[in-house]
A tleap script that builds the chain and sets N, CA, C and O, in Angstrom:
source leaprc.protein.ff14SB
mol = sequence {
  NMET VAL HIE LEU ARG ARG THR GLY PRO THR
  LEU ASP VAL GLY ALA ASP LEU ASP VAL VAL
  LEU ASP ALA PHE ALA HIE GLY GLU SER ALA
  ILE ALA THR ALA ARG LEU GLU GLN LEU ASP
  ARG ARG LEU ALA SER ARG PRO GLY ALA PRO
  PRO GLY THR PRO PHE ALA LEU ARG ALA ARG
  ALA SER VAL LEU ALA ILE ALA GLU ALA LEU
  ALA GLN HIE PRO SER TYR PHE ALA GLY GLY
  GLY HIE CGLY
}
set mol.1.N position { 0.367 -1.051 -0.335 }
set mol.1.CA position { -0.339 0.128 -0.203 }
set mol.1.C position { 0.926 0.988 -0.104 }
set mol.1.O position { 0.420 1.548 -1.077 }
set mol.2.N position { 2.032 1.621 0.106 }
set mol.2.CA position { 3.385 2.460 0.592 }
set mol.2.C position { 3.742 2.417 -0.713 }
set mol.2.O position { 4.743 3.129 -0.791 }
set mol.3.N position { 3.482 1.979 -1.786 }
set mol.3.CA position { 4.223 2.002 -3.299 }
set mol.3.C position { 3.132 2.117 -3.525 }
set mol.3.O position { 3.196 2.857 -4.506 }
set mol.4.N position { 1.706 1.870 -3.293 }
set mol.4.CA position { 0.951 2.653 -4.272 }
set mol.4.C position { 0.057 3.622 -4.197 }
set mol.4.O position { -0.677 4.126 -5.046 }
set mol.5.N position { 0.267 3.881 -2.695 }
set mol.5.CA position { 0.439 5.575 -1.784 }
set mol.5.C position { 1.860 6.632 -2.502 }
set mol.5.O position { 2.193 7.642 -1.883 }
set mol.6.N position { 2.347 6.373 -3.388 }
set mol.6.CA position { 3.670 7.324 -4.261 }
set mol.6.C position { 3.725 7.174 -5.321 }
set mol.6.O position { 4.254 8.107 -5.925 }
set mol.7.N position { 3.227 5.933 -6.206 }
set mol.7.CA position { 3.210 6.041 -7.301 }
set mol.7.C position { 1.676 5.899 -7.950 }
set mol.7.O position { 1.351 5.202 -8.912 }
set mol.8.N position { 0.860 6.738 -7.164 }
set mol.8.CA position { -0.784 6.748 -6.909 }
set mol.8.C position { -0.705 7.933 -7.984 }
set mol.8.O position { -1.261 8.184 -9.053 }
set mol.9.N position { 0.293 8.556 -7.147 }
set mol.9.CA position { -0.084 9.924 -8.184 }
set mol.9.C position { 0.263 9.888 -10.048 }
set mol.9.O position { -0.445 10.419 -10.904 }
set mol.10.N position { 1.492 9.137 -10.276 }
set mol.10.CA position { 2.162 9.711 -10.873 }
set mol.10.C position { 1.648 9.214 -12.099 }
set mol.10.O position { 1.515 9.493 -13.290 }
set mol.11.N position { 1.293 7.848 -10.750 }
set mol.11.CA position { 0.601 7.461 -12.921 }
set mol.11.C position { -1.039 7.936 -13.388 }
set mol.11.O position { -1.721 7.830 -14.408 }
set mol.12.N position { -1.266 8.671 -11.639 }
set mol.12.CA position { -3.170 9.603 -12.784 }
set mol.12.C position { -4.131 8.586 -11.552 }
set mol.12.O position { -5.309 8.755 -11.235 }
set mol.13.N position { -3.265 7.636 -11.090 }
set mol.13.CA position { -5.095 6.716 -10.239 }
set mol.13.C position { -4.941 7.094 -8.544 }
set mol.13.O position { -5.496 6.350 -7.735 }
set mol.14.N position { -4.256 8.138 -8.131 }
set mol.14.CA position { -4.819 8.606 -6.743 }
set mol.14.C position { -6.623 8.802 -6.497 }
set mol.14.O position { -7.195 9.013 -5.428 }
set mol.15.N position { -6.988 8.712 -7.319 }
set mol.15.CA position { -8.284 8.603 -6.311 }
set mol.15.C position { -8.606 7.968 -6.658 }
set mol.15.O position { -9.111 7.581 -5.604 }
set mol.16.N position { -9.123 6.711 -7.841 }
set mol.16.CA position { -9.114 5.648 -7.944 }
set mol.16.C position { -8.505 5.284 -6.108 }
set mol.16.O position { -9.340 5.137 -5.215 }
set mol.17.N position { -6.811 5.179 -5.794 }
set mol.17.CA position { -6.502 4.305 -4.786 }
set mol.17.C position { -7.189 4.562 -2.852 }
set mol.17.O position { -7.461 3.826 -1.904 }
set mol.18.N position { -7.203 6.506 -3.240 }
set mol.18.CA position { -8.072 6.827 -1.880 }
set mol.18.C position { -9.753 6.203 -1.957 }
set mol.18.O position { -10.529 6.514 -1.053 }
set mol.19.N position { -10.320 5.113 -3.364 }
set mol.19.CA position { -11.534 4.998 -2.980 }
set mol.19.C position { -10.961 3.087 -2.284 }
set mol.19.O position { -11.069 2.266 -1.374 }
set mol.20.N position { -10.552 3.298 -3.175 }
set mol.20.CA position { -9.954 1.379 -2.533 }
set mol.20.C position { -9.140 1.449 -1.285 }
set mol.20.O position { -8.339 0.563 -0.987 }
set mol.21.N position { -9.421 2.843 -0.330 }
set mol.21.CA position { -8.630 2.822 0.562 }
set mol.21.C position { -8.575 2.955 1.736 }
set mol.21.O position { -7.868 2.795 2.731 }
set mol.22.N position { -10.433 3.626 1.022 }
set mol.22.CA position { -11.351 4.236 2.331 }
set mol.22.C position { -11.921 2.779 2.147 }
set mol.22.O position { -11.661 2.036 3.094 }
set mol.23.N position { -12.036 2.690 1.984 }
set mol.23.CA position { -12.616 0.853 1.965 }
set mol.23.C position { -12.177 0.159 2.728 }
set mol.23.O position { -12.738 -0.338 3.705 }
set mol.24.N position { -10.967 0.024 2.324 }
set mol.24.CA position { -10.718 -0.480 3.232 }
set mol.24.C position { -10.302 -0.416 4.221 }
set mol.24.O position { -10.245 -1.341 5.031 }
set mol.25.N position { -9.801 1.034 4.418 }
set mol.25.CA position { -9.902 1.496 6.038 }
set mol.25.C position { -11.235 1.460 6.897 }
set mol.25.O position { -11.286 2.009 7.997 }
set mol.26.N position { -12.682 0.557 6.150 }
set mol.26.CA position { -13.571 0.698 6.560 }
set mol.26.C position { -14.096 -0.265 6.762 }
set mol.26.O position { -15.271 -0.279 7.126 }
set mol.27.N position { -12.891 -2.114 6.463 }
set mol.27.CA position { -13.275 -3.131 6.365 }
set mol.27.C position { -14.168 -3.461 5.380 }
set mol.27.O position { -14.674 -4.564 5.172 }
set mol.28.N position { -14.422 -1.841 4.447 }
set mol.28.CA position { -15.771 -2.693 2.798 }
set mol.28.C position { -14.422 -4.604 2.116 }
set mol.28.O position { -14.699 -4.955 0.969 }
set mol.29.N position { -13.611 -5.227 2.617 }
set mol.29.CA position { -13.741 -6.277 2.043 }
set mol.29.C position { -13.485 -6.580 0.369 }
set mol.29.O position { -12.584 -6.555 -0.469 }
set mol.30.N position { -15.190 -6.936 0.531 }
set mol.30.CA position { -15.408 -6.796 -1.035 }
set mol.30.C position { -15.352 -5.978 -1.599 }
set mol.30.O position { -15.190 -6.364 -2.757 }
set mol.31.N position { -15.391 -4.628 -1.547 }
set mol.31.CA position { -15.741 -3.321 -2.354 }
set mol.31.C position { -13.992 -2.862 -2.365 }
set mol.31.O position { -13.318 -2.336 -3.250 }
set mol.32.N position { -13.638 -3.323 -0.971 }
set mol.32.CA position { -12.014 -2.951 -1.713 }
set mol.32.C position { -11.587 -3.855 -2.854 }
set mol.32.O position { -10.842 -3.434 -3.739 }
set mol.33.N position { -11.963 -4.855 -2.841 }
set mol.33.CA position { -11.331 -6.520 -3.652 }
set mol.33.C position { -12.289 -5.674 -5.486 }
set mol.33.O position { -11.957 -5.632 -6.671 }
set mol.34.N position { -13.482 -5.186 -4.691 }
set mol.34.CA position { -14.405 -4.619 -6.375 }
set mol.34.C position { -12.898 -3.524 -7.157 }
set mol.34.O position { -12.132 -3.696 -8.106 }
set mol.35.N position { -13.078 -2.510 -6.196 }
set mol.35.CA position { -12.255 -1.491 -6.324 }
set mol.35.C position { -10.257 -1.389 -7.238 }
set mol.35.O position { -9.779 -0.719 -8.153 }
set mol.36.N position { -9.672 -2.554 -6.214 }
set mol.36.CA position { -8.897 -3.529 -6.922 }
set mol.36.C position { -8.364 -3.624 -8.309 }
set mol.36.O position { -7.361 -3.049 -8.733 }
set mol.37.N position { -9.371 -4.636 -9.140 }
set mol.37.CA position { -9.546 -5.080 -10.186 }
set mol.37.C position { -9.879 -4.036 -10.539 }
set mol.37.O position { -8.802 -3.490 -10.778 }
set mol.38.N position { -11.052 -2.963 -10.866 }
set mol.38.CA position { -10.977 -1.479 -11.512 }
set mol.38.C position { -9.583 -1.197 -11.453 }
set mol.38.O position { -8.862 -1.165 -12.450 }
set mol.39.N position { -9.254 -1.021 -10.445 }
set mol.39.CA position { -7.944 0.354 -10.870 }
set mol.39.C position { -7.004 -0.914 -11.268 }
set mol.39.O position { -5.942 -0.363 -11.559 }
set mol.40.N position { -6.809 -2.399 -11.449 }
set mol.40.CA position { -5.826 -3.274 -12.145 }
set mol.40.C position { -6.078 -2.578 -13.489 }
set mol.40.O position { -5.306 -1.769 -14.004 }
set mol.41.N position { -7.301 -3.007 -14.017 }
set mol.41.CA position { -7.525 -3.060 -15.830 }
set mol.41.C position { -7.394 -1.078 -15.440 }
set mol.41.O position { -8.091 -0.702 -14.497 }
set mol.42.N position { -6.877 -0.423 -15.882 }
set mol.42.CA position { -6.541 1.246 -15.494 }
set mol.42.C position { -6.074 1.210 -15.829 }
set mol.42.O position { -5.811 1.483 -17.000 }
set mol.43.N position { -5.364 0.656 -14.677 }
set mol.43.CA position { -3.608 0.854 -14.526 }
set mol.43.C position { -2.885 -0.405 -15.980 }
set mol.43.O position { -1.877 -0.124 -16.629 }
set mol.44.N position { -3.552 -1.467 -16.144 }
set mol.44.CA position { -3.359 -2.242 -17.900 }
set mol.44.C position { -3.992 -1.096 -19.271 }
set mol.44.O position { -3.465 -1.354 -20.353 }
set mol.45.N position { -4.713 -0.271 -19.295 }
set mol.45.CA position { -4.706 -0.046 -20.076 }
set mol.45.C position { -3.836 1.617 -20.115 }
set mol.45.O position { -3.563 2.484 -20.946 }
set mol.46.N position { -3.744 1.487 -19.393 }
set mol.46.CA position { -3.620 3.553 -19.400 }
set mol.46.C position { -2.847 3.650 -20.671 }
set mol.46.O position { -2.030 2.906 -21.214 }
set mol.47.N position { -3.376 4.820 -20.976 }
set mol.47.CA position { -3.555 5.402 -22.472 }
set mol.47.C position { -1.954 6.423 -22.544 }
set mol.47.O position { -1.782 7.005 -21.473 }
set mol.48.N position { -1.097 6.638 -23.344 }
set mol.48.CA position { 0.043 6.493 -23.547 }
set mol.48.C position { 1.608 6.710 -22.997 }
set mol.48.O position { 2.625 7.325 -23.317 }
set mol.49.N position { 0.931 5.416 -21.524 }
set mol.49.CA position { 2.306 4.116 -21.308 }
set mol.49.C position { 2.035 2.774 -21.562 }
set mol.49.O position { 0.927 2.263 -21.404 }
set mol.50.N position { 3.071 2.176 -21.968 }
set mol.50.CA position { 3.042 0.563 -22.076 }
set mol.50.C position { 1.874 0.439 -20.743 }
set mol.50.O position { 1.546 1.317 -19.943 }
set mol.51.N position { 1.487 -0.730 -20.829 }
set mol.51.CA position { 1.033 -1.145 -19.635 }
set mol.51.C position { 2.281 -1.892 -19.082 }
set mol.51.O position { 2.074 -2.566 -18.073 }
set mol.52.N position { 3.728 -1.877 -19.658 }
set mol.52.CA position { 5.535 -2.895 -19.251 }
set mol.52.C position { 6.133 -1.376 -18.924 }
set mol.52.O position { 7.118 -1.763 -18.295 }
set mol.53.N position { 6.198 -0.549 -18.909 }
set mol.53.CA position { 6.404 0.606 -17.236 }
set mol.53.C position { 6.768 0.140 -16.190 }
set mol.53.O position { 5.926 -0.607 -15.692 }
set mol.54.N position { 8.093 0.311 -15.367 }
set mol.54.CA position { 7.688 -0.842 -13.986 }
set mol.54.C position { 7.553 0.782 -13.091 }
set mol.54.O position { 8.556 1.256 -12.557 }
set mol.55.N position { 6.657 1.258 -13.054 }
set mol.55.CA position { 5.468 1.992 -12.746 }
set mol.55.C position { 4.503 0.750 -12.418 }
set mol.55.O position { 4.334 0.156 -11.353 }
set mol.56.N position { 3.838 0.523 -13.878 }
set mol.56.CA position { 3.261 0.597 -13.884 }
set mol.56.C position { 2.766 -0.838 -13.553 }
set mol.56.O position { 1.600 -1.191 -13.377 }
set mol.57.N position { 4.074 -1.714 -13.497 }
set mol.57.CA position { 4.273 -3.439 -13.540 }
set mol.57.C position { 4.272 -3.553 -11.958 }
set mol.57.O position { 3.572 -4.352 -11.336 }
set mol.58.N position { 5.175 -2.623 -11.382 }
set mol.58.CA position { 5.196 -2.452 -9.344 }
set mol.58.C position { 3.637 -2.332 -9.047 }
set mol.58.O position { 3.080 -3.010 -8.183 }
set mol.59.N position { 3.086 -1.538 -9.731 }
set mol.59.CA position { 2.053 -0.813 -9.630 }
set mol.59.C position { 0.638 -1.583 -9.472 }
set mol.59.O position { 0.022 -1.674 -8.410 }
set mol.60.N position { 0.318 -2.007 -10.448 }
set mol.60.CA position { -0.685 -3.934 -10.791 }
set mol.60.C position { -0.359 -5.097 -9.707 }
set mol.60.O position { -1.198 -5.858 -9.223 }
set mol.61.N position { 1.624 -5.073 -9.305 }
set mol.61.CA position { 1.588 -6.321 -8.044 }
set mol.61.C position { 1.493 -5.624 -7.286 }
set mol.61.O position { 2.140 -6.306 -6.492 }
set mol.62.N position { 1.284 -4.907 -6.813 }
set mol.62.CA position { 0.583 -4.232 -5.592 }
set mol.62.C position { -0.138 -4.742 -5.313 }
set mol.62.O position { -0.328 -5.615 -4.466 }
set mol.63.N position { -1.230 -3.767 -6.721 }
set mol.63.CA position { -2.764 -4.414 -6.504 }
set mol.63.C position { -3.337 -5.870 -6.928 }
set mol.63.O position { -4.552 -6.050 -7.011 }
set mol.64.N position { -2.445 -6.850 -7.180 }
set mol.64.CA position { -2.890 -7.789 -6.662 }
set mol.64.C position { -2.727 -8.805 -6.072 }
set mol.64.O position { -3.321 -9.877 -6.188 }
set mol.65.N position { -1.035 -8.187 -4.700 }
set mol.65.CA position { -1.268 -8.675 -3.752 }
set mol.65.C position { -1.799 -8.110 -3.294 }
set mol.65.O position { -2.634 -8.938 -2.929 }
set mol.66.N position { -2.068 -7.373 -2.968 }
set mol.66.CA position { -3.234 -6.412 -1.261 }
set mol.66.C position { -4.634 -7.511 -2.413 }
set mol.66.O position { -4.879 -8.408 -1.606 }
set mol.67.N position { -5.243 -7.730 -3.285 }
set mol.67.CA position { -6.064 -8.286 -3.542 }
set mol.67.C position { -6.252 -9.789 -2.842 }
set mol.67.O position { -7.258 -10.301 -2.350 }
set mol.68.N position { -4.705 -10.365 -3.009 }
set mol.68.CA position { -4.440 -11.817 -2.454 }
set mol.68.C position { -4.687 -11.863 -1.477 }
set mol.68.O position { -4.881 -12.999 -1.042 }
set mol.69.N position { -4.849 -10.607 -0.441 }
set mol.69.CA position { -5.172 -11.019 0.980 }
set mol.69.C position { -6.466 -10.726 1.784 }
set mol.69.O position { -7.178 -11.167 2.687 }
set mol.70.N position { -6.293 -9.441 0.666 }
set mol.70.CA position { -7.797 -9.473 1.378 }
set mol.70.C position { -8.842 -11.260 1.566 }
set mol.70.O position { -9.306 -11.741 2.599 }
set mol.71.N position { -8.909 -12.029 -0.403 }
set mol.71.CA position { -8.650 -12.419 -0.888 }
set mol.71.C position { -8.266 -13.794 -0.020 }
set mol.71.O position { -9.008 -14.752 -0.233 }
set mol.72.N position { -7.226 -13.979 0.896 }
set mol.72.CA position { -7.796 -15.269 2.152 }
set mol.72.C position { -7.613 -15.529 3.215 }
set mol.72.O position { -7.374 -16.518 3.908 }
set mol.73.N position { -7.875 -13.562 3.382 }
set mol.73.CA position { -8.467 -13.877 5.318 }
set mol.73.C position { -8.922 -12.629 5.502 }
set mol.73.O position { -8.335 -11.762 6.150 }
set mol.74.N position { -10.083 -12.495 4.882 }
set mol.74.CA position { -11.120 -12.201 4.419 }
set mol.74.C position { -12.204 -11.619 5.972 }
set mol.74.O position { -13.150 -10.852 6.147 }
set mol.75.N position { -11.214 -12.676 6.951 }
set mol.75.CA position { -12.451 -11.853 8.290 }
set mol.75.C position { -11.852 -11.580 9.035 }
set mol.75.O position { -12.386 -11.544 10.144 }
set mol.76.N position { -10.108 -11.141 8.926 }
set mol.76.CA position { -9.314 -10.772 9.413 }
set mol.76.C position { -9.718 -8.744 8.947 }
set mol.76.O position { -9.998 -7.875 9.772 }
set mol.77.N position { -9.587 -8.549 7.257 }
set mol.77.CA position { -9.555 -7.609 6.581 }
set mol.77.C position { -10.752 -7.152 7.394 }
set mol.77.O position { -10.548 -6.545 8.446 }
set mol.78.N position { -12.502 -7.505 6.805 }
set mol.78.CA position { -13.681 -7.381 7.000 }
set mol.78.C position { -13.875 -7.114 8.307 }
set mol.78.O position { -15.102 -7.183 8.391 }
set mol.79.N position { -13.301 -6.749 9.823 }
set mol.79.CA position { -13.201 -6.109 11.288 }
set mol.79.C position { -12.796 -5.184 10.787 }
set mol.79.O position { -13.066 -4.197 11.470 }
set mol.80.N position { -12.006 -4.836 9.492 }
set mol.80.CA position { -10.560 -3.272 9.998 }
set mol.80.C position { -9.704 -3.946 9.947 }
set mol.80.O position { -8.802 -3.548 9.209 }
set mol.81.N position { -9.552 -4.854 10.426 }
set mol.81.CA position { -7.878 -5.574 11.427 }
set mol.81.C position { -7.940 -4.847 12.956 }
set mol.81.O position { -6.971 -4.282 13.463 }
set mol.82.N position { -9.318 -4.978 13.611 }
set mol.82.CA position { -9.131 -4.380 14.674 }
set mol.82.C position { -9.173 -5.537 15.985 }
set mol.82.O position { -9.706 -5.137 17.021 }
set mol.83.N position { -8.542 -7.171 15.959 }
set mol.83.CA position { -8.744 -7.647 16.092 }
set mol.83.C position { -8.333 -9.022 16.676 }
set mol.83.O position { -9.176 -9.906 16.828 }
savepdb mol mol.pdb
quit
C-alpha cells in the first residue's frame, strides 16, 4: 500500500486508490477488492504509456498482492484489522 500511495499520483490513479483505501479502512473488503480489480484494469489500459513500464508493473503487482491478501484473510480485513 505504501508503494501504491507513492506512485498513484505519478500514474494518475491517486483518486482510484483513495477509494480503495477508504473501503479498506472501513473493513469493506468486498468493495476494496472490486475497486482493486478496477484499478488493475485501469493501470493495464493506461493511454500514452505501455502497461509494461516499471511503475505500472510494480503498481499492478502491488494491487494483485493486496487483492490476494484480502481474498485469503477476509474475516481479518472485514473487521478492519482491529482484533
